[in-house]
N, C-alpha and C positions, 0 to 999 in steps of 0.2 A: 939501407939498401939502396943501389943505383936502382932507376927502371928499367932499365936493360937486365937485369939479376931479376928482379922479380917478374918480367915475362918472360925470362927464359923459365923461371919454378911452372909460370901457370901453361907454357908450349911444354914441359916435364908432363904437370897431369894431364893435358888433353893428350897427350902419349899412350902415359897410363889408362887413359879411362876408354880410348881405343871406339872399339863398338859397343861399348855398353851403352854409350848415350844411344845410340838407334834404338837398344832395346829396353831402355829408361822410356822415351818417347813413347814405344809400344805400348807397355806399360802404363804408364800416367801422359796421356795425350794434351800437349800445351793446350792445344784446341778446348779442350775440358776444363781448362781452368778460370774458376772465378774470380777475379779481379777487382770486386767492388764488393761494400758491404752495404748494411742499412742505409747507413750515415754517409758512403763517403764512398765515392769512384773511383776506378785507377787507383787502388791506394799499396798495388805490390809491379807497378809499373809491368804494363802489360805487354808481352811481345809475341810474336808468330813463330816463333824458331830458335831453337838451341841456339844458331848462328847468330841471331838477332840479340838474346841476351847476353853473349859472348863478348858481342861489338859493344855494346851497351857496359859492360861491369868493365870492359877495358880502356873505353873512356873515362868513366867514374876516377878510375884509376889512373889515369894518364893526368887530368885535372887536378886530383885531390893529392899525386906527388907535385906538383908543379906550385900547389899553392903552400904547400907545406915546404918547399923549398925558398918563398916568397918570404914565407915568416916564420921559420927557425928561431929567425935573432932574436923574435919579438915573446921569446921563451925564457 
């Protein structure tokens, strides 16, 4: 699938979630998440908001798709 198609799917999911994201944050505040274990710090990629996490995931997907396009012929 093309990146535009994937991003359109994600935008659709965002629209479906709507204000449920706010209710989720009220129930499970992001600032309460512990991002470390006894042996490893920051193992969950700490973020301070849904928007920050959303942007991080979109950046990852874009970079991963670029890598896949560049390397697909080697498989």
